[in-house]
N, C-alpha and C positions, 0 to 999 in steps of 0.2 A: 590903871597904870601900875606897873610893877617896878622894882629896883633890882639891878644886878647885884648879886652877892658873891659870885665866883666866876672867874674866867679861866678856862683850860683849853687853849688853842681854839678850835672852832666851836667848842662846847661852852655855852654860857648858862649859868643857873640864876634864875630871878625869883624873888618872892613877891607876894602881893598880887598874884595873877589869878585870883579867884574868878574873875570874869571871863577868863580865856578857856578854850577847849583844846583837847588833843588835836594835833595836826594843824592848828591855826598858824597863819603867817603873822609874824610880829616884826616891828621896827625897833632896833636896839641902838641906844646911845644917841649922842648929838648928830652923828652922821647918818642916822636912819638906816643902819645896816639891815639887810633882809635876813630873817631867820624863820625857822619852823619849829614848833613845839613837838618834841619827841615823846615826852611823858610828863605826867602831873603827879605830884605827891602833896595832897592838901592844896594849899595855894602856891606851892613852889613848882616852878616849871623848868625843865631841862630843855634848852633851846639849841638847835643846830643852826649855826650862823653860816650863811653862804658866801661870806666875804671875809677878808683878813680882819682879825680882831685886835691887832696890836694897838696899844693906846687906850683900849677899853678897860675900865676898872669898876670896882664896886661903887654902887650909888647911881650908876647911869640909868636913865629911864628906859623902860620897855613898854611899848604900846602895841596891843593886839589889833589886827585888822578885822578880826571876827570871821575870817574866811580861810579855807584851806588853800594850800599851794595849787594854783590853777593856771591854765593856759588860755589865751584868747585865740579863738578859732574863727577864721573868716578870710576873705580875699586879702592877698598880700603875703601868705605863708610861703608859697612857691618862690624859689630863688633866694629866700632869706637865709641868713647865717645868724644863728642864735647861740648864746651860751647855755649852760645847763638849766637856767631858770627863765628861759625865753626872753632874755634881753637882747635886742638887735645889735650885733657887734658893729656892723657898718655905720649904723646911726650913731652909736657911742663914739666911734672913731671920728666922725665928722664933728661931734660935740666936744670931745675931750682929748683927741689924739690917740696914739697907739696903745697906751696903757689904760685899763679900765679904772677910773677913780672909785674909791669906796662910796657907797651910798647913792651912786648915780641912778637915775630912773629915766627910762625912755619907753615910749609906747611900743609894744611888740609889733603892731601892724601900722602901716602908714595911714595917719588920720586925715591928711589933707588930700590925698590922691582920690580922684573920682573914678569910679568903675561903671562900666556900661551894664546897667541892670535891665534884664528882660523878664517881665512877670510871667509866671506859669499858672499860679493859682488865681481864681476869680472870686469876686465878691459873692458871698453866700455859700462858698464851698465849706464843707465840714472837713477839718484837717486834724491829723494826729501827729505826734512826734515823728520826725523823719520825713514828712511830706515836703516836697520841693515847692517853695514859694516863688522862686525865680532863679535865673542863672546869670553868671558873670563870666565872660571869657578872661580868665586870670592870666594865662599865657597862651601862646599858639598851640600848646600841647594839652592844656588842662582847662576844661569847662567847669567852673566852680559852681556847685549847686547850693543855693541858700535854703537851708532846711528849717523846719519848725523845731525849736529846741525841745528838750525833754520836759515832760509835764506841762505842755502848753497846748493840749488838745482843745479844740473849740471851733468856732465858725468865723470865717474871714469876713470882716466888716469893711475893710478898705485895703487896697493894694496900690502901691505907687505905679505910675505909668512908666513905660520904657524910657530910660534916660540915664544921665550920669549922676551918681550919688557917691557921697563918702560913706565909710563903713559905719559912721555914727548917725547917719540920717535914718529916719523911720521909713521902712519900705513896706510895712504891713501892720494892720491892727486886727487882733484876734479877740473875739468875745469868748471867754472861758466858760466852763460849765457852771461856775459859781456866780456868774453874772458880771465879773470884773472884765475890764478892757485892757489888753496888754499891747503895748507898742513894741514891735519887733524891728531890730536893725539887722545888718548883715553879720554881726558878730555874736558869738555865744561863748560862754566861759565853761570850762570843765575841770574838776579837780583831777590832778594827774595820777593820783594813786588809786583811782576808782576806774575800772574798765567801763567803756561806753557800752550801753545795752544794745542788744540785737534781738531779732525774733527767734531764730533757731540757728544751730550750728550743724554743718554738713561734714561728713568725712571727706578729706581731700581725694580727688580722683584724677586730676590732670597734673603733669609735671611742670615745674617752673623751668623754662628753657633759658639757660645761661650762656650758651655758646662755648662752654668749657667742656671738652670731650670727656675728661676723666669724671666730671660731675654728671653731665647729662646721660652718658651711656652707662657708666659703672655704678655711680652712687647718686641717683637722682633725688632731688628734693621736690616735694609736691607743692603746688600753689596753695598757700595757706598752711604750709608745714613749718617745722622748726629744724634748724641745723646749727651745728657748732663747728668752728674751725680751730682746733687746738694745735699748738706747735711752739717749739722753742724760739728764742731770738734768732732772727736772720733766716727763718725757714719760709718766709713769703706770705704770712697771714694777711698783711695789709694789702698786698698786691692781689691776692685771691678775692678779698672783699671789694677792692676797687673794681675788679673785673665783673663781679656780681652787680655792683651798683651801675656799671656802664651798660652791661649787655642783658641783664635779666629781663625777661618778658613780662614787665609790669608797667602800670601807668604812672606810678609815683614811687620815688625812692626817698626814704628818710635815712640819712647817714649820720650816725652818732659817733663822734670822735671822743671817746670817754677815757680821759687820762692818758692818751697816747701822745707821742711827740708832736710838737707843733709843725715840724717839716712835713709830716705825713698828711696833715690836714691841708697844708699849703699845696701839696701835690694835687689834692682833690680840687681845691679852689682854682688852681691854674689850668688843670686838664679839662674839667667838666664844661666850662664855657666854650672850649675849642672843639670838643668832640661832638660828632653828629649822632643823634639818636636814630638807629636804623629803622625804627617804627614810624617816626613822624617827620624825619628830615630836619628837625630843629636841633638846637644845642641841648645837651643833656641837662643843663641847669634849668631849662624850662619845665622840668618835671621833678626837680630835686629840692629837698629841704635839708639844710645842714645844721647839726647841733655840734658846736665845737667847744669841748670842755677839756682843753689840753692839760698836760702834766704840770704846767706852771701856773694853772689856775687853782683857786681854793678847792681843797679836797672835798669839802662837804657838798658843794654844788655838783660834784661828780656823781654823787649818789642820786641826785634828783634828775640828772640829764637823761637817763634811760627811760624814766617815766614820762618826761616831757616829750621825748621822741616818739614813744609808742602811742601816746595820747593823740598827737598830731596825725600819726599814721591811721589810728582808728577813725578819726574824723573823716579822712578821705575814703577809707573803707566803707563808711556809712553812706557815701555818695554812690557806691556801687563800683568803685575802682579796685583794681588789683594793686596792692601796695607791698613794698618790701622794706623792712626795717633792718638796717645793718649796724650792729653795735660793736665797736672796736675800742676797748675790749671789756668784756664782762669781768675779767680778773681785776682790772683797775677799779671797777665799780665795787667789787667785793672787798678790795683793800680799803676803800673809803668806808664801807660798812664796818670793817674790822677796827679801823681807827676810832670811829664814833662809839662803837661798842666798848672798846677799851676805856675811853674817856668817861663813859657812863658807868664804868666799873661793873659791867655785866659779867656773868660767869662765862669764861671763854670755852669754845669747843675746840675741835681739832685745829692745830697750827694757829691758835689765837682767833680764828674766825668765830663770829657769833653762832650760837646753836641754831638760829633761825635762817642761816645762809641758804639752805636748800629750798626752804619754803619761799624765800624772796625770789630766788632764781625761777622757781616754778610759777610764781605770780606773774613774772615778766613773760615767760614763754607761753603760758596759757592764754595770753591775750591774742596770740596768733590764731588763725583758722579761717575757714570759708563759711560765711554767714549769710543768712537772709536778713537784710537790713530792715530797720523799722520803717514804717510808712505804709500808705495804702497800696502803692504800686509794687509789683514784684521786682525786687532789686537784690542782686547778689554781689557781695564784695569779698575780697580775700586779703589777708594780711599774713605775710611770710616773715618769720623772724630768724635772722642769722646772727649769731654772736661769736666773736673771736674769744679764745681762751689763751692766756699767756702763762702757762705754768712755769715756775722757776726751774731752769735747767731742762725744760721739756718733760718734767716728771708728771705723767698722767695719773699718778696715784694721789696727787694732792687734792684737797677738798673741793675746790672750784671745778676742776676737770671732772672729778667723780660725780659731784652733784649735777653738773650739766649733762653728763652721759646718762644719768638716771631719767632725765626729763625729755631730752631732744630725741628725734627719730632718725636724724642723719648725723653722722660723725665723720668729718673729713680730717683724718689724722695726718698732720704735716710731719715730715721726717727730716731730721737734721742731716742724716747721711745722704739722702737724696739731694738736698739743697747744696751740700758740699760738692756733689758730683755734677752740679748745675742742671739737675733734672727738675724743671718747674712746669706746672705747679707741683710742689713736692708732696702731693697727697699719696700716702702709701697705700697701695691696693690691698695689702694683707691686713692692715690694722684699721681700715676704714669700713664703714657699713652704712646701709640705708634700709630702714624698716618699711619704706614705702614701696619696695619693689613689687610686692604681691598686689597692692591696691592700684598701682599704676600700670600693671601688665595689660589689662584690657585696653587702656588708652594707646599704649605702644602697639599692641596687636592690630588695633583698628586703623591707626594713622601711619604706621611704618611697616606693617606686615609682621607675621609671627616670627619670621627669621631674625628680626632685630634682637629680641630678648633671648632667643636660642643662641645667637652669636655672642651676645654679652655673657651668658652663662658659660659658654664654651671657652671664651677668652679668659674669664676668671679662673676656670679650671686649669687652663694652661699655665697661668701665672703662679698658681699654687704649686703645680707640678715643677715649675722652674725652680722654685724655692727649695724643694726636696733634692732636685738634681744638682743644684749648686753645691750642696753639702758633699755629694759624691765627687764632683769635679774638683773641689778643694783638696780632697784626699788622694785621688788617683789620676786626675787630669781628664780633659775633655775627650781625648782620643779613645779612652777605654769605654765610652758610652756606645750604645747601639746606634745605628744610623737614624732610627726613629726618634730616639732621645736627643740626638744631636740636632735633628730638624726641629724638635720642640724648642730647644734653646734658641735656634735661629729665629723661629716664629715669635717667641716671647720677646726677643730683642727688638723685633719690628714693632710689636705691640707697645713696648715701652717707649722706644725712640720716635716711632713714626705716628703713633696714635695718642698715647697718654701725655707725652711731652708737648708743650704748647708755649709759644712765645707771645707773652702779653704785650710786648712792645713792638711787634711787627704787625702792620695793618692787616695783611692777608691772613695771618695765623691767629690773630687776637680773638676772633669770633668764628665759630663753625656751627652752621645750622644742623638740625636733626637729620635731614635727608642726606646731607654731605657726610655726617658722622656714620650713618648707616652704610653708605657706599664705601667709605674708607675702611671700615671694619670688615666688610664683606670681601674687599680686595685682599686684605692681609690673610683672612681665613681661607679665601679661595686659593691663595698661594700655598697654604698648608695642605689643603685637600689634594690639589694637583701634585704637590711635592711628595706626599705619602704614596700616591699611586705610582709616581715615577720611581720611587725607591724600590718598589716591588718589581720594576722592569729593568733594574740594573743601573739606574742613574745614581751618581754619588751625591752626598750632601754638599761637598765642595762645589760641584758644578751648579747645584741649585742655588747656593749662596752667592755665586758670581754671575747670576743671570742679569742681563741689562734691565729686564722688567722689574727685577727686585730693587734695583737702584731707582727706577722710576716711581715705584711705590713709596720709597723713602722721601722722594721730593713732592709727592702728590699733595701733601697738605699746604704746600706753598703755591698751588695753582690759583690763579685769579678767580674771583667769584663768577665772572661772566663766562669763563671757559672750562670750569672744572668738570662739567658733565661729559663733554666730548673728550676731554683729556683722560678721564677715568675709563670711559668706554675703550679708548685706544690702549690704555695700559692692560685692561682685561684681555683684549684680543691679542696683544703682544705676548702676554704671559702664557696664554694657551698655546700659541704657535711656537714659542721658544722652548716650552717644556716638551711639546710633541717632537721637536727637532732633537732634543737631548735623548728622548726615548728611542728615536730612530737610530741615532748614533750608537747608543748602548746596545740596541738589538743587533746592529751590524758587527759590533766588536765581539758579541757572544757567538 
């Protein structure tokens, strides 16, 4: 037992802690505040306290738990809302009201609830870590697999029969190699700062389908990949992340609200129970875990929240599921690191951030990937990590944005000028990039045809050309351009307004599948091909711009899901016949 000798905001220094270790969780003061040891100097410990420390003074007792900061993993995680250290917020509200009292403790998983357990393992089976002992239908969307914990290899001596059990009931007994008998429940604990083990990691080869045209077609992220969404205030970072959480082609979503405004988390809490998952037909909450550590909660817990979230995500990945972790935002997490580093009086790096900022960011993103899970059966799971970056004033040269760019493979750069023009998602096509394009090309060629990536590359070329032409237009006006260049501007306007722009709040436009994206892009580029041919036959750009079929392409993204194929076929036929008619008239005039 130690004694507090110094309190500096969330940092508490205690001496007499010779029995404790680095990273141990401790209880501080009469209210038993939760803290974590950051470093040790002799028997003096610097402790990061995850709760408000007002009223705490020298002489208060500090008791170590002897265990690192860990999360409980088992049935009951899905649909839960936790704070940064896995305290269940709904449970706390029912115990203590709207505000979290200091020192309150509540079990992270419901201990009284009974789950329908179906055994998979049999008596006499040799099992290793990751083998499935039994299954629990946690929600209509998620079948929870009860796995053998790490370092519990042995022989099954007893398995519970099919029936209803709580998470604390013994469901299996395993004889380990050293002869000891271990009783296993449905719950396992794991330290959050240690990545969960796997057998091997694969290079990502399939895209994560998000339903957002600018992402899926222009800057795709791979399943098991990493992406960052940087942008200034008001550019739509949170809406982009909400869209990913809603529509991404994954089995489980872990959404971490890290230091963001409370109303943004409220939007998630309101929307997700009402939205239908297109894959399962159930509500989105049936496959979602929420970590809410908003800006009005203690800063120190913010630092732990991203680790809590990604550990829960790794647990579901180990079951063989595709999981997405969405962290909003890593900048607020970095600010918590900066505050603690300052209070520890460490040597500051750029803009006051600690020198180890980039390595901490890398530790987070490196936990993403496509892996072969532990266990006897062949099981592959993926974990995709998407983090928002909120650079002050949208300045991408600041340390968090630069450190993130060094690590992630996809960069969706949100642009304030696009947001002001009401172009959403405001992902700027010239500042963004995806380094997965080459590795995903075989998948696109196989599933959507080779034309898809060719059209994508051509569209990007046109958008870059538009940027150069706009400089000329600003100097000498549009009319001074050649007809071909004028047509380029018309086509790029269609690409921007009719393809890249997407309304997240309109049901019909909120989500677009790959096949529909491919057709919409080919319609626009088909207009360009036919238009360039028509220009050689005397048709004017003005006539091409005012074609009825050109207007129809503009409305094509609002076609209902059930009718879009026939509608797109009609637009294609109308376009061809109308351009032929223009060519005929131009021929007659000549």
